[in-house]
Structure formats: C-alpha cells, structure tokens
N, C-alpha and C positions, 0 to 999 in steps of 0.2 A: 504494498499500500503505499503511496507515494504522501510525504508530510509535507504541507507549504508552511513559510515563513510569514507570518501577518508582520503589520508594519509596527506593531509594538514589539514583537521579538526582535525586529530588526533595528529598533532604537535602543532597546534594552542592550542588544548585542553590541552597539556602536559605543553606547554610555561605557559599559564595562572595559572595551578596548580604548576608550581615550582615556578613562583613571588609569589602567593598566601601563598605558603608555607615557601619561606624566610621572608614577612613580618610578618606571624604569630610567625615565629623562632625569630625574632629580637624583637616584643613585648614582647615575654615571658621571653626572656634575660634581658630585660630591668626590669621587672615587678620582675622576681628573684633577681637582682642587688639592687633595692629598698626595696626588703623585707630584703634582707641580712643586709642593711645599718641600718633598722630600729631594727632589730633584737641585731645587734650590739649595737647600743646605748642605747638600753632597758635595755640590759645585763650591759652594761657598767655602768649605773644609778644605777641598784640594787646591783652592786659590789661596790660601791662608799657608796651608802645607809647604807650596812652592814659593811662597813669598818668603818664609822662615829659610828654607836652604838656600834659596837665592841669596838672602842677607848672609847667612852664613859662611856660603862659598865666597862671596866678595871679600868679608872680615879676613878669611884664611888667605886670601891671595893679596890681601893688602897687607897681611902682616910677614909674607913672602918675600914682598918687593922693599 
C-alpha cells in the first residue's frame, strides 16, 4: 500500500531538519573556534621558543667575537 505525505508531515519534517541543521552549525562553529584558539596558542609558543633560541645563539656568537 502506498503512503502519501501530507503538507503537515512535510512541514514537521522541514522544521525538524532546520533545527538539526542549526544545532549542527552551532557545534561546528564551537569546534572551529576551539581549534583556532589551540592553533593560535601553539604558534605563539613556537614563536616564543624560536625567539629564545635566536637570542641565545646571538648571545653566544657575541661572546665568541
């Protein structure tokens, strides 16, 4: 037997899908923001480490000269 969807069924399904889409979008935005913060922190730490090494190397070279 063939079942037909009514307009009410379609509207309910559309609303459910829109709600799920909004929820998923919010989760993705949160995840992206967290990843951006993590990457920013990692890059800051790496840059700081490179600066410390560069200053140490410069100080060593100046002592040798």
